[in-house]
VODREN-202832 format. One record per residue: residue number from 0; residue in three letters; z, x, y of N, C-alpha, C, O in turn. Coordinates in Angstrom, 1 decimal. Each point is the difference from the previous one (the first is absolute). Example, Ala and Ser with C-alpha at 12.3 -4.5 7.8 and 13.67 -1.06 7.14 Angstrom:
// residues 2
+-----+------+--------+--------+--------+--------+--------+--------+--------+--------+--------+--------+--------+--------+
|  nr | rest |   n_c3 |   n_c1 |   n_c2 |  ca_c3 |  ca_c1 |  ca_c2 |   c_c3 |   c_c1 |   c_c2 |   o_c3 |   o_c1 |   o_c2 |
+-----+------+--------+--------+--------+--------+--------+--------+--------+--------+--------+--------+--------+--------+
|   0 |  Ala |    7.8 |   13.2 |   -5.7 |    0.0 |   -0.9 |    1.2 |    0.0 |    0.9 |    1.2 |    0.7 |    1.0 |    0.0 |
|   1 |  Ser |   -1.4 |   -1.4 |    1.1 |    0.0 |    0.9 |    1.1 |    0.8 |   -0.8 |    1.1 |    0.1 |    0.5 |    1.1 |
+-----+------+--------+--------+--------+--------+--------+--------+--------+--------+--------+--------+--------+--------+
END
This chain:
// residues 60
+-----+------+--------+--------+--------+--------+--------+--------+--------+--------+--------+--------+--------+--------+
|  nr | rest |   n_c3 |   n_c1 |   n_c2 |  ca_c3 |  ca_c1 |  ca_c2 |   c_c3 |   c_c1 |   c_c2 |   o_c3 |   o_c1 |   o_c2 |
+-----+------+--------+--------+--------+--------+--------+--------+--------+--------+--------+--------+--------+--------+
|   0 |  Met |  -32.0 |   10.8 |  -13.5 |   -0.1 |   -1.5 |   -0.1 |   -0.9 |   -0.6 |    1.0 |   -0.6 |   -1.0 |   -0.2 |
|   1 |  Thr |    0.5 |    1.7 |    1.4 |   -0.9 |   -0.6 |    1.0 |   -1.3 |    0.7 |    0.1 |   -0.8 |   -0.3 |    0.9 |
|   2 |  Asp |    0.4 |    1.2 |   -1.8 |   -1.2 |    0.7 |    0.1 |   -1.2 |   -0.9 |   -0.1 |   -1.1 |    0.3 |    0.6 |
|   3 |  Ala |    1.2 |   -1.4 |   -1.3 |   -1.2 |   -0.9 |   -0.2 |   -0.2 |   -1.0 |    1.2 |   -0.9 |   -0.7 |    0.0 |
|   4 |  Leu |    1.9 |    0.7 |    0.9 |   -0.1 |   -0.9 |    1.1 |   -1.0 |    0.5 |    1.1 |   -0.1 |    1.2 |    0.2 |
|   5 |  Ala |   -0.5 |   -2.1 |    0.5 |   -0.8 |    0.4 |    1.2 |    0.8 |    0.6 |    1.1 |    1.2 |   -0.4 |    0.1 |
|   6 |  Pro |   -1.7 |    1.4 |    0.6 |    0.8 |    0.6 |    1.1 |    0.5 |   -1.1 |    1.0 |   -0.7 |   -1.0 |    0.3 |
|   7 |  Gly |    2.0 |    1.1 |    0.0 |    0.6 |   -0.9 |    0.9 |    0.6 |   -1.2 |   -0.7 |    0.7 |   -0.8 |    0.7 |
|   8 |  Ser |   -0.8 |    0.7 |   -2.0 |    0.5 |   -1.1 |   -0.8 |    1.5 |    0.2 |   -0.2 |    0.5 |    1.2 |    0.1 |
|   9 |  His |    0.2 |   -2.2 |   -0.5 |    1.4 |    0.0 |   -0.3 |    0.2 |   -0.6 |   -1.4 |   -0.8 |   -0.9 |   -0.4 |
|  10 |  Leu |    1.8 |    1.3 |   -0.3 |    0.4 |   -0.5 |   -1.3 |    1.3 |   -0.7 |    0.2 |    1.0 |    0.6 |    0.5 |
|  11 |  Ala |   -0.9 |   -1.9 |   -0.9 |    1.2 |   -0.8 |    0.1 |    0.7 |    0.1 |   -1.3 |   -0.6 |   -0.2 |   -1.1 |
|  12 |  Leu |    1.9 |    0.5 |    1.1 |    0.7 |    0.1 |   -1.3 |    1.2 |   -0.9 |    0.1 |    0.8 |    0.0 |    1.0 |
|  13 |  Thr |   -0.6 |   -0.8 |   -2.0 |    1.1 |   -0.9 |   -0.2 |    0.7 |    0.3 |   -1.3 |   -0.6 |    0.3 |   -1.0 |
|  14 |  Tyr |    2.0 |   -0.2 |    1.1 |    0.7 |    0.3 |   -1.3 |    1.3 |   -0.8 |    0.0 |    0.5 |   -0.4 |    1.0 |
|  15 |  Val |    0.0 |    0.3 |   -2.2 |    1.3 |   -0.6 |   -0.2 |    1.1 |    1.0 |    0.1 |   -0.1 |    1.1 |   -0.7 |
|  16 |  Ser |    1.1 |   -1.3 |    1.6 |    1.0 |    1.0 |    0.2 |    1.3 |   -0.5 |   -0.5 |    0.4 |   -1.2 |    0.1 |
|  17 |  Asp |    0.4 |    2.1 |   -0.6 |    1.4 |   -0.3 |   -0.4 |    1.0 |    0.6 |    1.0 |    1.2 |    0.1 |   -0.3 |
|  18 |  Asp |   -1.7 |    0.2 |    1.5 |    0.8 |    0.6 |    1.1 |    1.0 |   -1.0 |    0.6 |    1.1 |    0.4 |    0.5 |
|  19 |  Phe |   -1.4 |   -1.7 |   -0.4 |    0.7 |   -0.9 |    0.8 |    0.8 |   -1.1 |   -0.8 |    1.2 |   -0.2 |    0.3 |
|  20 |  Glu |   -1.8 |   -0.4 |   -1.3 |    0.7 |   -1.1 |   -0.7 |   -0.1 |    0.3 |   -1.5 |   -0.7 |   -0.8 |   -0.7 |
|  21 |  Pro |    1.4 |    1.8 |    0.1 |   -0.2 |    0.3 |   -1.4 |    0.4 |   -1.2 |   -0.9 |   -0.6 |   -0.1 |   -1.1 |
|  22 |  Asp |    1.6 |   -0.7 |    1.5 |    0.4 |   -1.1 |   -0.9 |   -1.1 |   -1.0 |   -0.1 |   -0.3 |   -0.6 |   -1.0 |
|  23 |  Ala |   -0.3 |    0.2 |    2.2 |   -1.1 |   -1.0 |    0.0 |   -1.2 |    0.6 |   -0.8 |   -0.6 |   -0.8 |   -0.7 |
|  24 |  Leu |    0.3 |    2.1 |    0.9 |   -1.1 |    0.5 |   -0.8 |    0.3 |    0.0 |   -1.5 |   -0.9 |   -0.2 |   -0.7 |
|  25 |  Gln |    2.1 |    0.4 |    0.3 |    0.3 |   -0.1 |   -1.4 |   -0.2 |   -1.3 |   -0.5 |   -0.5 |   -0.2 |   -1.2 |
|  26 |  Glu |    0.8 |   -0.9 |    1.9 |   -0.3 |   -1.4 |   -0.4 |   -1.5 |   -0.2 |   -0.2 |   -0.4 |   -0.6 |   -1.0 |
|  27 |  Val |   -0.4 |    1.1 |    2.0 |   -1.4 |   -0.1 |   -0.1 |   -0.5 |    0.8 |   -1.2 |   -0.9 |   -0.5 |   -0.8 |
|  28 |  Ser |    1.3 |    1.7 |    0.6 |   -0.4 |    0.8 |   -1.1 |    0.4 |   -0.7 |   -1.4 |   -0.9 |    0.0 |   -0.9 |
|  29 |  Asp |    2.0 |   -0.5 |    0.8 |    0.4 |   -0.7 |   -1.2 |   -0.9 |   -1.2 |   -0.3 |   -0.4 |   -0.3 |   -1.1 |
|  30 |  Ser |    0.1 |   -0.5 |    2.2 |   -0.9 |   -1.1 |   -0.2 |   -1.4 |    0.4 |   -0.5 |   -0.6 |   -0.6 |   -0.8 |
|  31 |  Phe |    0.1 |    1.7 |    1.4 |   -1.3 |    0.5 |   -0.4 |    0.0 |    0.5 |   -1.5 |   -0.9 |   -0.3 |   -0.8 |
|  32 |  Lys |    2.0 |    1.0 |    0.4 |    0.1 |    0.4 |   -1.3 |    0.1 |   -1.1 |   -1.0 |   -0.6 |    0.1 |   -1.1 |
|  33 |  Ala |    1.3 |   -1.2 |    1.5 |    0.0 |   -1.2 |   -0.9 |   -1.3 |   -0.6 |   -0.3 |   -0.2 |   -0.7 |   -0.9 |
|  34 |  Lys |   -0.8 |    0.9 |    1.9 |   -1.3 |   -0.5 |   -0.2 |   -1.0 |    1.0 |   -0.5 |   -1.2 |   -0.2 |    0.0 |
|  35 |  Gly |    1.7 |    1.4 |   -0.4 |   -0.9 |    1.0 |   -0.6 |   -0.6 |    1.0 |    1.0 |   -1.0 |    0.6 |   -0.4 |
|  36 |  Ser |    1.5 |   -0.6 |    1.6 |   -0.6 |    0.9 |    1.0 |    1.2 |    0.9 |    0.5 |    1.1 |    0.0 |   -0.6 |
|  37 |  His |   -1.4 |    0.8 |    1.6 |    1.0 |    0.9 |    0.6 |   -0.2 |    0.3 |    1.4 |   -1.1 |   -0.3 |    0.6 |
|  38 |  Val |    2.2 |    0.8 |    0.1 |   -0.1 |    0.4 |    1.4 |    0.5 |    1.4 |    0.0 |    1.1 |    0.4 |   -0.5 |
|  39 |  Asp |   -1.9 |    0.5 |    1.1 |    0.4 |    1.4 |    0.2 |    0.3 |    0.2 |    1.5 |   -0.9 |    0.2 |    0.8 |
|  40 |  Ala |    2.2 |   -0.2 |   -0.5 |    0.4 |    0.2 |    1.4 |    0.0 |    1.5 |    0.3 |    0.3 |    0.8 |   -0.9 |
|  41 |  Arg |   -0.6 |   -0.5 |    2.1 |    0.0 |    1.4 |    0.5 |    0.8 |    0.0 |    1.3 |   -0.1 |   -0.9 |    0.8 |
|  42 |  Ser |    0.8 |    2.0 |   -0.6 |    0.7 |    0.2 |    1.3 |   -1.1 |    0.5 |    1.0 |   -1.0 |    0.4 |   -0.4 |
|  43 |  Arg |    1.4 |   -0.5 |    1.7 |   -1.0 |    0.5 |    1.0 |   -0.3 |    1.4 |   -0.2 |   -1.1 |    0.5 |    0.1 |
|  44 |  Asn |    2.1 |    0.3 |   -0.4 |   -0.2 |    1.5 |   -0.3 |   -0.9 |    0.2 |   -1.1 |   -0.8 |    0.9 |    0.0 |
|  45 |  Glu |    0.9 |   -1.7 |   -1.1 |   -0.9 |    0.2 |   -1.2 |   -1.4 |   -0.3 |    0.4 |   -0.9 |    0.7 |   -0.4 |
|  46 |  Val |    0.7 |   -1.7 |    1.2 |   -1.4 |   -0.4 |    0.4 |   -0.5 |    1.2 |    0.9 |   -1.2 |    0.4 |   -0.1 |
|  47 |  Leu |    2.0 |    0.0 |    1.1 |   -0.5 |    1.1 |    0.8 |   -0.3 |    1.3 |   -0.7 |   -1.0 |    0.7 |    0.3 |
|  48 |  Arg |    1.8 |   -0.4 |   -1.3 |   -0.2 |    1.2 |   -0.8 |   -1.3 |   -0.1 |   -0.9 |   -0.6 |    1.0 |   -0.3 |
|  49 |  Ser |    0.2 |   -2.2 |   -0.1 |   -1.1 |   -0.2 |   -0.9 |   -1.3 |    0.0 |    0.7 |   -1.1 |    0.0 |   -0.6 |
|  50 |  Ser |    1.1 |    0.1 |    1.9 |   -1.2 |   -0.1 |    0.8 |   -0.4 |    1.4 |    0.6 |    0.9 |    0.8 |    0.3 |
|  51 |  Thr |   -2.2 |   -0.6 |   -0.2 |   -0.5 |    1.2 |    0.7 |   -0.4 |   -0.3 |    1.4 |   -0.6 |    0.9 |    0.6 |
|  52 |  Ala |    0.9 |   -2.1 |   -0.1 |   -0.4 |   -0.3 |    1.3 |    0.7 |    0.9 |    1.0 |    1.1 |    0.3 |   -0.1 |
|  53 |  Ser |   -1.9 |    0.2 |    1.1 |    0.5 |    0.9 |    0.9 |    0.8 |   -0.7 |    1.2 |    0.8 |    0.6 |    0.6 |
|  54 |  Thr |   -1.2 |   -1.9 |   -0.4 |    0.6 |   -0.7 |    1.1 |    0.3 |   -1.5 |   -0.5 |   -0.8 |   -0.6 |   -0.6 |
|  55 |  Trp |    2.0 |    0.2 |    0.9 |    0.4 |   -1.4 |   -0.3 |    0.2 |   -0.8 |    1.2 |    0.6 |    0.5 |    1.0 |
|  56 |  Ser |   -1.2 |   -1.7 |   -0.9 |    0.2 |   -0.9 |    1.1 |    1.0 |   -1.1 |   -0.5 |   -0.4 |   -0.8 |   -0.8 |
|  57 |  Ile |    1.6 |    0.8 |    1.3 |    1.0 |   -1.0 |   -0.4 |   -0.3 |   -1.2 |    0.8 |    0.0 |    0.0 |    1.3 |
|  58 |  Pro |   -0.1 |   -1.2 |   -1.9 |   -0.2 |   -1.2 |    0.7 |    1.2 |   -0.4 |    0.9 |    1.1 |    0.4 |   -0.3 |
|  59 |  Gly |   -1.4 |   -1.2 |    1.3 |    1.1 |   -0.5 |    0.9 |    0.0 |    0.7 |    1.2 |    0.8 |   -0.3 |    0.9 |
+-----+------+--------+--------+--------+--------+--------+--------+--------+--------+--------+--------+--------+--------+
END
């Protein structure tokens, strides 16, 4: 995923997680569905597994 980046660059990744507030996320998902769209939430572990990044910098 980062092969096309210039050396020293970083890739920022933002994702919707169902790890913390699944009920609130369900409300948002239902609202999106009612308008013809969708939300695909991923757990932190799913995001980490889907990446080939060798190093993660966690914000904070």
